[in-house]
Backbone as ProteinMPNN parsed JSONL, in Angstrom:
{"seq_chain_A": "MGSFDLSHASSFKGGSETFLRNVFENILKTYLRKNPTAKTIWELVQSVDNEKICYDHFTFQTFKCLPRSAPDYGYKAEGGLDFPTKKLRVLTFSPPDIYVPDDGHGLGNGPLPRLVIAELLVDELSSESKEIIRKYLKPKGGKQAVLSSTLGSLI", "coords_chain_A": {"N_chain_A": [[3.943, -47.694, -90.978], [2.365, -47.147, -88.149], [1.247, -44.628, -85.332], [1.727, -45.368, -81.899], [0.197, -46.48, -78.61], [1.26, -45.319, -75.886], [0.828, -45.266, -73.221], [1.502, -46.64, -70.715], [4.025, -46.593, -70.013], [7.044, -46.634, -68.841], [9.294, -44.679, -66.602], [13.02, -44.168, -65.711], [15.889, -44.215, -64.539], [17.927, -41.416, -66.109], [17.03, -41.525, -68.378], [13.748, -42.2, -70.396], [11.301, -44.703, -71.566], [9.376, -44.378, -73.603], [10.964, -42.162, -74.804], [13.342, -44.048, -76.119], [11.967, -45.908, -77.523], [10.711, -44.443, -79.08], [12.5, -43.655, -80.601], [13.785, -45.498, -81.748], [11.388, -46.466, -83.295], [12.279, -44.573, -84.963], [14.926, -44.901, -86.143], [14.166, -47.529, -87.79], [12.183, -46.295, -89.4], [13.852, -44.786, -90.742], [15.671, -46.292, -91.888], [14.057, -48.53, -93.264], [13.153, -46.565, -95.203], [15.584, -45.937, -96.616], [16.135, -48.13, -98.099], [14.526, -50.002, -100.054], [14.233, -52.627, -100.995], [14.753, -54.132, -98.045], [12.068, -52.741, -96.968], [10.21, -53.914, -97.985], [10.059, -56.728, -97.588], [9.918, -56.672, -94.962], [7.673, -55.499, -94.993], [6.194, -57.937, -95.737], [6.423, -60.06, -93.745], [5.805, -58.475, -91.428], [2.564, -58.949, -92.268], [1.974, -61.351, -92.443], [2.83, -62.199, -90.169], [0.807, -60.903, -88.711], [1.616, -58.72, -87.641], [2.745, -58.67, -85.439], [5.257, -58.111, -84.495], [8.494, -58.786, -82.816], [11.61, -57.393, -81.666], [14.949, -58.181, -81.236], [17.263, -57.663, -81.127], [19.184, -54.551, -81.923], [21.904, -53.765, -83.901], [24.263, -51.776, -84.565], [27.218, -49.79, -86.007], [30.199, -48.126, -85.278], [32.098, -45.415, -84.011], [33.056, -45.128, -81.478], [30.345, -43.649, -80.188], [27.587, -44.496, -79.441], [28.756, -46.362, -77.52], [29.449, -45.487, -75.222], [26.841, -43.682, -74.411], [24.295, -45.905, -74.127], [24.544, -46.756, -71.496], [22.947, -44.365, -70.114], [20.641, -45.005, -70.491], [19.433, -46.495, -69.359], [20.541, -49.275, -70.17], [22.125, -51.886, -70.443], [25.667, -53.281, -69.563], [26.8, -55.759, -70.907], [28.817, -57.784, -72.5], [31.351, -58.486, -74.58], [33.261, -58.475, -77.156], [36.441, -58.896, -78.675], [38.146, -58.094, -82.274], [40.292, -58.137, -83.229], [42.249, -58.138, -85.378], [40.47, -56.863, -87.329], [40.576, -54.207, -86.348], [38.366, -54.439, -84.282], [35.613, -53.926, -82.303], [32.922, -54.964, -80.415], [30.397, -54.765, -78.533], [28.018, -55.904, -76.561], [24.669, -54.705, -75.16], [21.826, -55.219, -72.122], [18.859, -54.241, -72.409], [16.618, -52.261, -70.03], [14.924, -52.956, -67.356], [11.478, -53.072, -67.781], [7.744, -52.821, -67.83], [6.317, -55.757, -69.766], [2.953, -56.197, -71.346], [0.922, -58.667, -71.685], [0.714, -59.668, -74.611], [2.034, -57.836, -75.723], [4.129, -56.21, -78.186], [6.525, -55.508, -80.77], [7.619, -52.15, -81.646], [5.982, -50.153, -79.898], [4.766, -52.143, -77.208], [5.975, -53.788, -77.108], [8.192, -55.949, -75.737], [11.861, -54.098, -75.265], [14.683, -53.869, -77.854], [18.142, -55.865, -77.247], [21.091, -54.311, -77.831], [23.631, -53.967, -80.067], [26.757, -53.194, -80.534], [28.921, -52.488, -83.112], [32.314, -51.094, -83.179], [34.968, -49.771, -84.704], [38.008, -49.368, -83.91], [39.366, -46.252, -84.076], [42.148, -45.617, -83.364], [43.809, -47.796, -83.911], [43.898, -47.55, -86.23], [45.347, -47.324, -89.55], [47.93, -44.112, -90.43], [46.905, -42.75, -92.345], [44.233, -43.646, -92.735], [43.493, -43.204, -90.353], [43.691, -40.027, -90.338], [41.409, -39.497, -92.424], [38.979, -40.641, -91.346], [38.966, -39.315, -89.086], [38.161, -36.4, -89.811], [35.568, -36.397, -91.156], [34.268, -36.465, -88.644], [34.283, -34.289, -87.061], [33.437, -32.935, -84.003], [30.222, -31.905, -84.299], [27.834, -31.162, -82.342], [27.725, -33.226, -80.541], [27.537, -35.673, -77.752], [24.811, -36.24, -78.388], [24.258, -36.018, -80.438], [23.9, -38.289, -82.909], [21.773, -39.674, -81.875], [20.23, -37.778, -82.584], [19.837, -37.913, -85.025], [19.16, -40.408, -85.31], [16.542, -39.563, -85.069], [15.69, -38.233, -87.13], [16.687, -35.363, -86.719], [18.852, -34.204, -88.395], [19.597, -35.848, -90.702]], "CA_chain_A": [[3.987, -48.275, -89.597], [1.22, -45.795, -87.237], [1.808, -44.394, -84.09], [1.473, -46.578, -80.902], [0.154, -45.772, -77.145], [2.858, -45.181, -75.021], [0.778, -44.808, -71.912], [2.095, -47.318, -70.381], [5.381, -46.274, -70.277], [7.83, -46.016, -67.894], [10.233, -43.942, -66.703], [14.157, -45.107, -65.373], [17.506, -43.337, -64.737], [18.869, -40.987, -67.145], [16.348, -41.743, -69.77], [12.608, -42.146, -70.569], [11.34, -45.898, -71.905], [8.604, -43.77, -74.187], [11.941, -41.634, -75.872], [13.497, -44.605, -76.616], [10.721, -46.024, -78.554], [10.695, -43.114, -80.081], [14.023, -43.508, -81.195], [13.65, -47.011, -82.119], [10.531, -46.699, -84.703], [12.486, -43.758, -86.104], [15.311, -45.825, -86.856], [13.858, -48.792, -88.139], [11.361, -45.975, -90.221], [15.001, -44.479, -91.496], [16.721, -47.572, -92.514], [13.715, -49.069, -94.249], [12.994, -45.905, -95.806], [16.66, -45.525, -97.434], [16.276, -49.423, -98.351], [13.421, -50.649, -100.325], [14.318, -54.367, -100.472], [14.321, -54.044, -96.969], [10.914, -52.635, -96.251], [9.461, -55.409, -99.233], [10.419, -58.15, -97.018], [9.9, -56.387, -93.926], [5.737, -55.593, -94.578], [5.883, -58.86, -95.948], [7.104, -60.585, -92.845], [4.433, -57.972, -90.903], [1.349, -59.046, -92.891], [2.387, -62.842, -92.094], [2.754, -62.613, -88.288], [-0.182, -59.921, -88.31], [1.952, -56.74, -87.064], [3.45, -59.03, -84.245], [6.77, -58.401, -84.798], [9.415, -58.309, -81.914], [13.151, -57.231, -81.961], [15.636, -58.871, -80.482], [18.063, -56.464, -81.002], [19.336, -53.414, -83.166], [23.063, -53.975, -84.412], [25.206, -50.26, -84.905], [28.541, -50.013, -86.253], [30.206, -46.597, -84.733], [33.323, -44.861, -84.103], [33.239, -45.103, -80.089], [29.77, -42.552, -79.562], [26.782, -44.834, -78.702], [29.0, -47.099, -76.157], [28.984, -44.474, -73.882], [25.352, -43.469, -74.153], [23.669, -46.704, -73.823], [23.836, -46.802, -69.49], [22.087, -43.267, -69.865], [19.258, -44.573, -71.192], [19.415, -48.024, -68.775], [20.681, -50.345, -70.739], [23.138, -52.774, -69.744], [26.701, -53.854, -70.558], [26.575, -57.851, -71.288], [30.061, -58.247, -73.022], [32.12, -57.652, -75.799], [34.074, -59.597, -78.05], [37.306, -57.814, -79.305], [38.231, -58.369, -83.549], [42.205, -57.501, -83.663], [42.66, -58.151, -86.819], [39.499, -56.41, -87.804], [40.586, -53.623, -85.13], [37.124, -54.346, -84.167], [35.206, -54.33, -80.954], [32.092, -55.693, -80.297], [29.85, -54.816, -77.132], [26.345, -55.963, -76.366], [24.021, -54.36, -74.005], [20.968, -55.466, -71.732], [17.608, -52.878, -72.23], [16.506, -51.793, -68.598], [13.824, -53.718, -67.289], [10.67, -52.628, -68.039], [6.884, -53.65, -68.12], [5.73, -55.618, -71.336], [2.028, -56.6, -71.662], [1.13, -60.203, -72.355], [0.056, -58.655, -75.823], [2.994, -56.383, -75.987], [4.826, -56.614, -79.296], [6.703, -54.479, -82.157], [7.882, -51.545, -80.914], [5.434, -49.69, -79.559], [4.598, -52.511, -76.526], [7.007, -55.019, -76.304], [10.234, -55.763, -75.431], [13.107, -53.374, -76.104], [15.588, -54.396, -78.017], [19.065, -55.711, -76.731], [21.604, -53.46, -78.492], [24.712, -54.582, -80.189], [27.692, -52.001, -80.932], [30.515, -52.629, -83.408], [32.775, -49.934, -82.898], [35.882, -49.334, -85.092], [38.9, -48.565, -83.06], [40.319, -45.298, -85.346], [43.265, -44.976, -82.772], [44.646, -48.898, -83.952], [44.488, -47.699, -88.021], [46.778, -46.412, -90.291], [48.043, -42.799, -90.078], [45.76, -42.36, -93.606], [43.369, -43.895, -92.797], [43.172, -42.22, -89.051], [42.707, -38.293, -90.963], [39.993, -39.587, -93.14], [37.745, -40.747, -90.033], [38.413, -37.872, -87.829], [37.933, -35.893, -90.801], [34.198, -36.525, -90.892], [33.524, -37.148, -87.279], [34.787, -33.651, -86.205], [32.27, -32.578, -83.396], [28.694, -31.305, -84.459], [26.197, -31.425, -81.824], [28.261, -33.799, -79.249], [26.939, -36.609, -77.32], [23.244, -35.964, -78.973], [24.175, -35.881, -82.311], [23.6, -40.039, -82.785], [20.241, -39.802, -81.689], [19.318, -36.552, -83.223], [19.973, -37.998, -86.405], [17.973, -40.995, -85.971], [14.656, -38.149, -85.165], [15.427, -37.086, -88.488], [16.518, -33.769, -86.986], [20.323, -34.085, -89.327], [19.934, -36.415, -92.087]], "C_chain_A": [[3.268, -46.657, -88.396], [2.046, -46.118, -85.71], [1.169, -45.373, -83.172], [1.136, -45.877, -79.972], [1.214, -46.323, -76.185], [2.175, -44.84, -73.159], [0.732, -45.806, -70.808], [3.564, -47.413, -69.491], [5.691, -46.3, -68.817], [9.289, -45.35, -67.669], [12.054, -44.587, -65.852], [15.225, -44.306, -65.591], [18.135, -42.906, -65.974], [18.042, -41.185, -68.454], [14.472, -41.945, -69.611], [12.281, -43.651, -71.31], [10.368, -44.922, -73.579], [10.086, -42.812, -75.381], [12.889, -42.769, -76.095], [12.679, -45.177, -77.544], [10.519, -45.278, -79.523], [11.824, -43.162, -81.629], [14.152, -45.08, -82.153], [12.753, -47.213, -83.679], [11.46, -45.227, -85.623], [14.282, -44.199, -86.493], [15.05, -46.667, -87.721], [12.676, -48.033, -89.423], [12.257, -45.415, -91.348], [15.202, -45.542, -92.758], [15.204, -48.203, -93.863], [13.311, -47.69, -95.546], [14.261, -45.989, -97.031], [16.845, -47.178, -98.435], [15.301, -50.44, -98.821], [13.279, -52.094, -99.93], [13.728, -54.503, -99.218], [13.373, -54.266, -96.57], [9.776, -53.67, -96.843], [9.286, -56.436, -97.986], [9.974, -57.429, -95.433], [8.128, -56.286, -93.493], [5.453, -56.919, -94.546], [5.848, -59.871, -94.521], [5.953, -60.104, -91.437], [2.881, -58.508, -91.104], [1.119, -60.774, -92.541], [1.478, -63.23, -90.855], [1.749, -61.482, -87.873], [0.106, -58.478, -87.393], [2.244, -57.167, -86.034], [4.814, -59.52, -83.995], [7.372, -58.234, -83.21], [10.805, -58.257, -82.087], [13.516, -57.412, -80.81], [16.789, -58.279, -80.688], [18.494, -55.378, -82.065], [20.792, -53.67, -82.991], [23.656, -52.052, -84.603], [27.03, -50.403, -84.82], [28.988, -48.395, -86.013], [31.912, -46.71, -84.579], [33.34, -44.423, -81.976], [32.193, -43.678, -79.821], [28.542, -43.25, -79.092], [27.499, -46.269, -77.437], [28.555, -46.114, -74.626], [27.152, -43.96, -73.107], [24.393, -44.728, -73.805], [22.757, -46.845, -72.353], [22.877, -45.51, -69.324], [20.971, -43.517, -70.079], [19.085, -45.897, -70.487], [19.816, -49.081, -69.358], [21.49, -50.752, -70.087], [23.854, -53.38, -69.606], [26.712, -55.068, -70.009], [28.07, -58.074, -71.247], [30.212, -58.322, -73.525], [32.951, -58.708, -76.391], [34.885, -58.677, -79.166], [37.997, -58.701, -80.706], [39.842, -58.267, -84.306], [42.402, -57.953, -85.06], [42.217, -57.245, -88.233], [39.799, -54.662, -87.291], [39.429, -53.274, -84.908], [36.384, -54.495, -82.859], [34.111, -54.377, -81.177], [31.035, -55.748, -78.831], [28.465, -55.173, -77.341], [26.169, -55.32, -74.783], [22.429, -54.922, -73.633], [19.484, -54.571, -71.765], [17.003, -53.258, -70.826], [15.193, -52.657, -68.171], [12.661, -52.903, -67.325], [9.139, -53.483, -67.791], [6.49, -53.917, -69.419], [4.116, -56.134, -70.867], [1.914, -58.149, -72.075], [1.341, -60.19, -73.631], [1.22, -58.432, -76.624], [4.393, -57.281, -77.317], [5.076, -55.368, -80.365], [7.062, -53.743, -80.783], [7.314, -50.495, -80.102], [4.951, -50.307, -77.833], [5.443, -53.573, -76.133], [8.881, -54.87, -76.137], [11.383, -54.689, -75.921], [13.851, -53.955, -76.572], [17.065, -54.714, -77.479], [19.691, -54.371, -78.088], [23.12, -53.818, -78.591], [25.77, -53.353, -81.247], [29.054, -52.478, -81.303], [30.967, -51.43, -83.692], [34.447, -50.354, -83.046], [36.687, -48.546, -84.491], [39.514, -47.663, -83.872], [41.836, -45.721, -84.583], [44.867, -46.166, -83.431], [44.635, -48.443, -86.292], [45.292, -46.927, -88.617], [46.644, -45.564, -90.357], [46.589, -42.188, -91.019], [44.567, -42.641, -92.994], [41.988, -42.669, -91.373], [42.558, -41.056, -89.44], [41.821, -38.723, -91.423], [38.654, -39.987, -92.57], [37.618, -39.551, -89.922], [38.235, -36.491, -89.246], [36.717, -35.465, -90.774], [34.137, -36.363, -89.712], [34.276, -35.814, -86.3], [33.744, -32.934, -85.373], [31.139, -31.715, -83.767], [27.846, -30.972, -83.683], [26.505, -32.685, -80.733], [28.125, -34.951, -79.097], [25.917, -37.364, -78.036], [23.373, -36.543, -80.351], [23.79, -37.354, -82.854], [22.144, -39.997, -82.634], [19.513, -39.065, -82.14], [18.865, -36.728, -84.576], [18.719, -38.583, -86.291], [16.379, -40.437, -85.837], [14.827, -37.792, -86.243], [15.783, -35.7, -88.376], [18.166, -33.294, -87.885], [19.84, -34.757, -90.112], [18.773, -36.081, -92.744]], "O_chain_A": [[3.749, -45.56, -88.111], [2.789, -46.959, -85.203], [0.243, -46.103, -83.526], [1.478, -44.695, -80.005], [1.736, -47.405, -75.915], [2.8, -44.372, -72.208], [-0.176, -45.705, -69.982], [3.935, -48.16, -68.585], [4.939, -46.082, -67.867], [10.238, -45.492, -68.44], [11.941, -45.734, -65.421], [15.48, -43.764, -66.667], [18.729, -43.645, -66.759], [18.567, -40.949, -69.541], [14.035, -41.762, -68.474], [13.343, -43.954, -71.853], [11.0, -44.983, -74.634], [10.046, -42.919, -76.607], [13.83, -42.098, -76.518], [12.861, -44.678, -78.655], [10.181, -45.541, -80.677], [11.874, -42.894, -82.83], [14.735, -45.297, -83.216], [13.108, -47.767, -84.719], [11.22, -44.987, -86.806], [14.747, -43.46, -87.36], [15.826, -46.618, -88.675], [12.242, -48.781, -90.298], [11.906, -45.407, -92.528], [14.983, -45.557, -93.969], [15.39, -48.252, -95.079], [13.223, -48.008, -96.732], [13.953, -46.092, -98.219], [17.647, -47.248, -99.366], [15.154, -51.522, -98.253], [12.614, -52.638, -99.047], [12.562, -54.863, -99.057], [13.111, -55.3, -95.957], [8.762, -54.083, -96.281], [8.166, -56.789, -97.615], [9.604, -58.377, -94.742], [7.499, -56.647, -92.499], [4.689, -57.361, -93.687], [4.799, -60.515, -94.508], [5.415, -60.898, -90.666], [2.085, -58.476, -90.165], [-0.014, -61.239, -92.426], [0.463, -63.857, -90.552], [1.823, -61.096, -86.706], [-0.592, -57.646, -86.813], [2.161, -56.292, -85.172], [5.337, -60.556, -83.584], [6.706, -57.563, -82.422], [11.269, -59.191, -82.74], [12.999, -57.123, -79.73], [17.542, -58.857, -79.904], [17.974, -55.506, -83.173], [21.08, -53.832, -81.805], [22.723, -51.281, -84.828], [27.787, -50.886, -83.978], [28.281, -47.494, -86.463], [32.693, -47.616, -84.868], [33.697, -43.337, -81.521], [32.736, -42.669, -79.371], [28.142, -42.646, -78.096], [26.78, -46.943, -76.699], [27.819, -46.108, -73.638], [26.614, -43.926, -72.0], [23.538, -44.378, -72.992], [21.576, -46.949, -72.024], [22.035, -45.568, -68.428], [20.107, -42.645, -69.982], [18.407, -46.628, -71.209], [19.267, -50.084, -68.903], [21.783, -50.149, -69.054], [23.416, -54.513, -69.406], [26.642, -55.349, -68.812], [28.616, -58.475, -70.219], [29.136, -58.401, -74.117], [33.161, -59.788, -75.838], [34.428, -58.018, -80.1], [38.386, -59.846, -80.476], [40.273, -58.314, -85.459], [43.546, -57.584, -85.328], [42.755, -56.971, -89.306], [39.165, -53.832, -87.943], [39.079, -52.117, -85.139], [36.751, -55.519, -82.283], [33.835, -53.843, -82.252], [30.983, -56.781, -78.165], [27.827, -54.72, -78.291], [26.883, -55.325, -73.78], [21.694, -55.111, -74.603], [19.164, -54.293, -70.61], [16.9, -54.441, -70.499], [14.467, -52.938, -69.124], [12.862, -51.807, -66.801], [9.22, -54.692, -67.573], [6.281, -53.027, -70.243], [4.167, -56.559, -69.713], [2.784, -58.719, -72.734], [2.359, -60.813, -73.933], [1.407, -58.715, -77.808], [5.102, -58.287, -77.309], [4.251, -54.531, -80.731], [6.994, -54.099, -79.606], [8.155, -49.817, -79.513], [4.731, -49.41, -77.019], [5.553, -54.103, -75.028], [9.93, -54.245, -76.288], [11.643, -54.631, -77.122], [14.095, -54.951, -75.892], [17.519, -53.631, -77.108], [19.017, -53.765, -78.921], [23.825, -53.964, -77.593], [25.502, -52.87, -82.347], [29.994, -52.777, -80.568], [30.288, -50.645, -84.353], [35.127, -50.928, -82.197], [36.487, -47.338, -84.369], [40.376, -48.199, -84.569], [42.686, -46.171, -85.351], [46.071, -45.917, -83.494], [45.221, -48.984, -87.23], [45.858, -45.936, -88.157], [45.454, -45.254, -90.41], [45.638, -41.508, -90.634], [43.844, -41.68, -92.731], [40.924, -42.052, -91.329], [41.384, -40.786, -89.19], [40.863, -38.336, -90.754], [37.546, -39.785, -93.067], [36.739, -38.789, -90.324], [38.321, -35.413, -88.658], [36.507, -34.3, -90.436], [33.398, -35.383, -89.812], [34.736, -36.02, -85.177], [33.031, -32.208, -86.066], [31.296, -30.556, -83.383], [26.885, -30.391, -84.187], [25.544, -33.113, -80.093], [28.462, -35.658, -80.047], [25.918, -38.567, -78.297], [22.707, -37.306, -81.05], [22.842, -37.074, -83.588], [21.444, -40.41, -83.558], [18.307, -39.285, -82.25], [17.983, -36.128, -85.19], [17.637, -38.135, -86.671], [15.36, -40.846, -86.392], [14.09, -36.87, -86.589], [15.532, -34.86, -89.241], [18.508, -32.112, -87.94], [19.187, -33.905, -90.714], [18.63, -36.371, -93.932]]}, "name": "protein", "num_of_chains": 1, "seq": "MGSFDLSHASSFKGGSETFLRNVFENILKTYLRKNPTAKTIWELVQSVDNEKICYDHFTFQTFKCLPRSAPDYGYKAEGGLDFPTKKLRVLTFSPPDIYVPDDGHGLGNGPLPRLVIAELLVDELSSESKEIIRKYLKPKGGKQAVLSSTLGSLI"}
């Protein structure tokens, strides 16, 4: 994955397209670095499709941190589903409206992906489960810690 030209990048309220593209690129790089099988498959698909991959969505599993941040970067809530027996809520967000060139593709100049966020409802879990999860979720970095992590600052 090389770097890409973002000279066309537009800004929108609360964030910038360039920032989002960098975050998504770093999420993908981190994921592929940690998952060699996924990297092999990604490289095969990329070689066959002449590097013109567009990402429909990125899915995150979380404990109530990303859903609050998505609107800050121009994402709009689309809807959600509740899975009460699994103690899970799934939220979907559509990307901000941006200019995409006719030949736009990938994370460099293609459409931004939708966000699908699966949120574990910690408050509905057993006391033991809540205690374990909260032990690991003590605030260290606040709202931006997740994004910092994807940029390699905390990993």
